[in-house]
N, C-alpha and C positions, 0 to 999 in steps of 0.2 A: 662595491659599485653602487652609486646613488641612482635611484629610480628617476627617470625623466618623465615629466608630465607635459602634455601639450593638448591642443584641441583635436589632434588626429588620433586619439586613443580609440581602441576598438576591443571588443570582447569576442574571443573564439571559444567554441564549445567542442569538447572531445568526449564522446560516449565511452564509458569504461565497461568492457565486457570481460573482466577477469573472473576466473572461476573458483578462486579460493582466497581465504584471508591471507595466506602466505604470499600470494601474488600482489595483493594490496600492500602488504608490508614491504615487499621488494620495491614497489614503485615509490611509496611515500617515505620509507626508511624509518628508523627509530626516532620517535618524537618528531616526525615529519621533516627530518633533516634533508632528505633528498629533494623534496619540494621546495624547502627553504633555499637550497643551493640553486635550483633552477630560477627561483624568484630573484635571487641576488645577482647571478651571472647574466641573466637575460633582461633584467629590469622590468619584470611583469609581476602582477598579483595573481596568485593561483588559489582557487577555492573549489571545494567539492560540494555539489548540491545533488543529493540523491545519487544516481549512478552516472552523473556527468561532471566533467572537470571543466572549469571556466578559467580562461586566461585573459587578463585585462592589462593592456598597455599600449604603447604606440604600435602602429601597424607592423612595422619592421620587427620590433621586439616580440610581439605576440606571434608573428609568423615563425620567428626563430625558435621560441619556446615550444610551439606546436610541433615543429619538425623533430625537435629533440624528444619530446614526450612520446610521440608516435613511434619513434625508433626504440625508445626504452620499452614501450609496451610490446613491440615485436620481440625484443630480446627476452622479456619476462615470459612470454607465451612459449618461447622455444626452450626455456629453462636455463638461459644464460645468466651469468652473474651480473648484477647491477649494483655497483658501489659508487662512492663519491668520486673516486679517481676516474672511473669509466664515464660517469656523467660529465665531469669536467672535459674529458677528451671528446665526448660526443658533441658538446656545445662548441668546442674549438673547431671541430670538423664542420659543424653546421654553419658556422660563421664563414667558412671558406666554400660553402656549397657542396661539401663532400660527406655529409653525415652518413650516407649509405656505405661509405668505405669502411665503416667500423665492422661491417659483416665480413670483410676480407680478413680482418684480424681474428675474429672469433672462430672462423672455420678451421683455422690451422692449429693443430695440437703439436707442440714441439716435443713434449715428452710426458711420461706418466710416472709419478713418484712411487715408491714402494708401498705407500698407503692408498694408491689409486687416484691421487689428485692429479688432474690434468694441468700441465704447464702450457700456457698460451702466451703469445705476444699480446701486449696491451696497447701498443701504439704502432703506427705505420713505420716509424723509425726503427722500432724493434723488429718488425717483420722484415724490413729490408736488410737489417743486420743478420738475422737468421738465414735469410736466403743467400746472402753474400758468403757466409761460412760454408753453406752447402755447395756453392758453386766454385769456390776458390780454395787453393791449398794454403794461402797465406792471407789472413784478414787482420787489419788494424781496426780497433773500435775505440774512438776517442769521445769522451763526453763526461758530464758531471756525475756526481754520486747519485745512485738511485735509479739509473737508467737500465739496469739489468745486464750490463756488459759481461760481467763474470758469470752470473747465474745462468744466463741463456747459453753461453759457451759451454759451461759445465753440463747443462742438460743435453746438448747435442753430443758432447763427448761420451756421456753415459750411454746414450742411444747407440752410438757407433760401436762402443765396446760390447754391449749386449747383442748387437746384430753381427758381431764378429767381423766388422769392417776394419777394425784395428786390433792390435794385440795388447796395447796398454795406454793408459792416460798418464800424462806427465804434467803436473801442476807446479808452477814455480813463481816466485816473486822475490824482488830484491829485499834484503833485510836492512832497510834504511830507517833511521829513527825519525819520528815526527815530533821532535822536541825531547824525546826520552833518550836514554843511553843504554845500549845493550849490556854494557859491563855491569850495571847495577842489578840486572835480572839474575835470579838464582839458577844453579845447575850448570850442565855442560853446554856445548855449542848448540846441540839439538834442542835442549830445553830453552835456550835463549831465543832461538828463531821460531819456535812453535807458536808464540803469540802472533807473529806476523803471518803465519800460515793458517791461523784459526778460521778465518772466513772461508777458506777453501775446504777445510775439514767439515765445517758446518753444512756447506752446500752438498758435499758428497753424502753425508749422513742422511740428509733429507731425500736425496734422489734414490739412494740404494738401501738405506737402513743400516744399522750398526753391524749386524751379522754379515750381510753381503759385503759391506765395505771391508770388514776384517779379512774375509776370505780372499777378496781380490788383492788386498794389500799383501797378504801372506804369499800369494802366488806370483807376486811381482807385476800384476796387471795394473796396479795403481801406484804411482810414485808421487809423493809430495815433498818437495825439497827447496831450499833456498837457491837462488840463481847461481851462486858461486859453485855449486855442485855440478853444473852443466858443462863446465869447461872440459874439453878433450873428448867429448862424446859425440856419437852419431846416432840419431834417434829415428830408426826405421819403424814403419807400421805403427805409428803413435799419433795420438791426438794431444798436442802440446799447448798449454795455456800459460802465457806469461801475464801475470796480474800486476797492477800498480807499476806499469812500465815507465811511467813518467819519472820514476826514481832510479832508472838505470843510467849509467854513464854511457857515452858514445862507444867506448870499448866493449862494455858489457852487452850492449844491444847488438853490435856486430858479431860478437862471439855467439850470442844466442841464435841469431838468424842463420848462422852457418851450421847450426846443429841439425837442421832439417835433413831427414833421410828419405828413402823411397817409401811411398805409400803412406806418408804422414800429412797431417794438417797442423797448422800453427794458427793460434789466435792470440793477438797481443792487445791488451786492454790498458787504458790509462786515462787520467784526467790532467791535462796540461796546466790547469789552474791550481793544482795542489802538488807542486813539486817541493820535496823536502831536501833536495840536494843543496850544498853550499852555493851561494849566489854566483861564485866564479866558476862553477862547474856546469856546463851545458847538459840538458836532458837528452839522453839517447833516443827517447821516443820522438821528441820534436825534430831532432836531426834526421831520424829515419823517415819520418813523414815528409820532410823536405826532399830528401835524396831519392826516395822510392816512389814518389808521387808520379803517376802516369805510366808506370811499368805494367804491362799486361800480366794478367793472372794474379795480381795483388789487389785486394779490395781494401779501400779505406772508408770506413763508415763513421760519420760525424753525428753523434746523437746530441740532442739539445735539451734545454729545460722542459720542453714540451713532452719529452720522453720519460721524464721522472715519474716513477710509479710508487714512490714512498709517500709520506705524509704531505698534504697540500702545502704545508709551510716550507718544505724543502724547495719546491719550485720558487716560492717567493724569496727565499734566502739566496738561491742561485741568481735570480733576476737582480736582486739588490747588489750583489757582488759584481755582476757583469756591468751594471750601470755605474758602479763606483770605479771599475777599471776603465770604462770609457771616459769618465770625467778626468781621471788621472792622466790618461793618454792625451786628452784634449788640452789640459793645462800644461803638460810637458811639451807638446808641440807648440803651444803659444809662447812658452818661455824660450824655446829654441829659436823662434823667429824674432824675438825681441832683440833689438840692437844692443850691443854691449855699451856700457857707459864709457864715455871718453875720459881718458886719464889726463889730468892737467899737471904740468911740471912747474914747480915753483923754484925760480932761480934765486940763489942767495946773492945778496949784494957783496961786492968785493970790499 
């Protein structure tokens, strides 16, 4: 983002009353990366003089940066984590006049891992998604990679299991190749599908720890299996998560949805921009969203690039692909409207 300069520049002063060097490090970041991010995103110059922070830029930009830094200082004093992802989101909220809403997210602890780490929502979209799961028996979560769709659902499932609200967690995903072939993988069927289920295993290990996970698995409280294993079953008192649902066929999706039993919750996650099915085979997730939209007691959460909590480049990559898709749709629509060329018939002379 290029800095704008005009005759309407002003300098704002913020007194720093941080009580430790760690607090200063949290605000400024390693090699002043956090301050550099505020400068870049808000279009201001930030400088430290003594115990005061000076923000110089256009009036609107300086005001934006001031509101963000004041909010960051509040978070640091409370002991909340301040990282580049959270700073970017605070800036985005400040632009909408909602910077105080970041406190709504920070107050809510979704779960605690076996190491004592608190799992919290990082965006308002994630918070709405978590609340939807709590309030509904069936929840669809659609959005790009890195929005926490599977991870947050897994966290809520583990909490429900520990609180004895359910008897088991069932995790499944379709074993559909993303360019690779299952037949070339070594081992039997379970060995072949394990790589597709690895993200689910990893999340469970982080939540529970290896020992607790092994005990729950042995008792039958946790089941991780490919979608094909769900046919013919009724899942009562279970928290069921279908991951990568964009790669289900319409028949598979209908089969899965009808597995729900009494006392169960279902969460279905997917990214409709990353479908690995053959081009002539419609996605069961897209069809389900169309057919079930508007039905009471079914929640549909649509996460966006703003909810991505991975590396900042992931947001830019997603935005670039979305822009390319829009351009393709625009060109396709223009080509469809273009009149077909008239054919001319040449008659041969007798």
